[in-house]
C-alpha positions, -999 to +999 in steps of 0.1 A: +804+542+383+796+520+414+806+485+426+777+458+437+777+427+449+761+395+432+744+364+443+782+349+440+782+360+478+754+340+491+764+314+514+799+321+515+803+354+528+840+362+526+845+394+542+880+403+529+868+433+509+853+452+539+888+453+554+901+475+522+876+495+515+882+533+525+847+544+532+831+515+549+803+511+521+795+472+528+767+459+551+760+426+564+731+404+557+729+371+574+743+349+543+758+375+523+772+413+518+762+442+497+773+477+486+756+509+492+755+520+458+756+562+468+784+555+492+807+535+471+834+558+457+844+535+427+881+529+439+879+491+429+901+481+460+877+455+470+870+438+435+903+416+436+899+409+473+866+388+466+878+351+464+840+344+451+844+371+423+810+384+440+818+420+435+814+435+399+813+470+388+780+483+376+790+486+339+793+446+341+764+434+317+746+420+346+751+441+372+721+463+366+697+443+384+724+442+414+722+478+418+688+483+432+695+451+449+726+463+467+707+497+473+678+480+491+695+458+515+721+483+523+693+502+538+684+476+559+715+458+571+741+469+595+774+483+582+804+459+586+841+473+586+860+438+602+869+411+585+853+377+599+853+341+589+835+332+561+805+308+563+809+271+574+802+258+539+816+289+519+845+269+496+816+243+491+789+269+479+818+290+461+808+290+423+775+271+429+746+281+406+710+292+418+722+307+452+692+330+452+671+303+464+693+302+498+693+343+502+680+351+533+668+388+541+678+387+576+704+411+587+739+400+599+755+416+632+776+441+614+805+453+632 
């Protein structure tokens, strides 16, 4: 099993999860995070830290498509290990539908 980040993270990008990850498997895009599925050790400590409920186990019924999505972008984006402020409209965007339209492939700063 592994954990994934889904589209609930888009336009929010809370980073509470990266501080608790013991293996630094989070990667930062411009407006979301992903987890490298081969680096995740399935500890689950990140899942309850996400205010947007964007981190799910790969056993979740909707998670299958997100495993490869997370893999793809974790290989393109820089690792993130330090908590940062969420995006400016995070509270407003939390829970919104159709956020894939807002997704950016651009990398974040990492760090």
